[in-house]
N, C-alpha and C positions, 0 to 999 in steps of 0.2 A: 241918625246913623253917621258914623265918622267917615271921613273920606279915606279912600284906600291909600296905603303908603306909596311913596314914589317907587318906581321900578329902578333896580340897579342899572348902572351904565352898561354892564355886559348884556343884560337882557335887551336893552334898547339897540345895542349894536347888532345883536343876533336878529332881532326883528327887522332892522333896516337891511341886513344882508339877505334875509329871506325875501323881502320885498324886491330887492334888486335882482335876485336870482329869478323870481317869477317874471319880472319885467324882461329880463334877458331871454328867458325861454319863450315868452310870447313874441318877442322880436325875431327870434330864430324861426319859429313856426310860420310867422307871416312871410319871412324871406323864403323859406323852404317851399311854401305854397306857390310862390311866383316863379320858381326855377323851372326851366324847360326840361330838366332831367328828373328821373325818379330818385327820391330821397326817402329812406326808411330807417327805422330803428327796430331791431329784433333782439329779444332776450336769448339766453342760452338754450331755452327750450324750443326755440323756433317760433315763438309768438310775437307778432308785430305789435309794437307799442305805438308806432307812428308810421304812416305812409302819406306822402304829399299827394296833391291833386293829380299830378302827372302820373304817379304810380297807381293811383286808384282808377284812373281812366285809361290806362295804357293797355293795349292788347298784349304787349310783351310780358306783363306781369299778372295777367288775369289768372292763369293757372297757378301761379305761385301764391297769390294772396286770397284766392277764393276757396281755400280749404275750410271746412266748418270749424268754428271756434278760433279762427285766426284773424278775424277782422274786428278789433275792439272799437273801431270808430263808427260801426253801424249800430 
């Protein structure tokens, strides 16, 4: 079987950018988990994409985030 042809430079740059984006997102989430304030991300439909530990454990946000279908992290 012949070896696969080399990838074009543009593909390698895209792949590197995607890896860097994933790394940055992971760093953001790690930082957000440590913050003493609630941090969340919500889409236009009102569904939470992310809530940090403070928000998940806070009595201030229990009513807000405990609606059925609104907790994708569980």
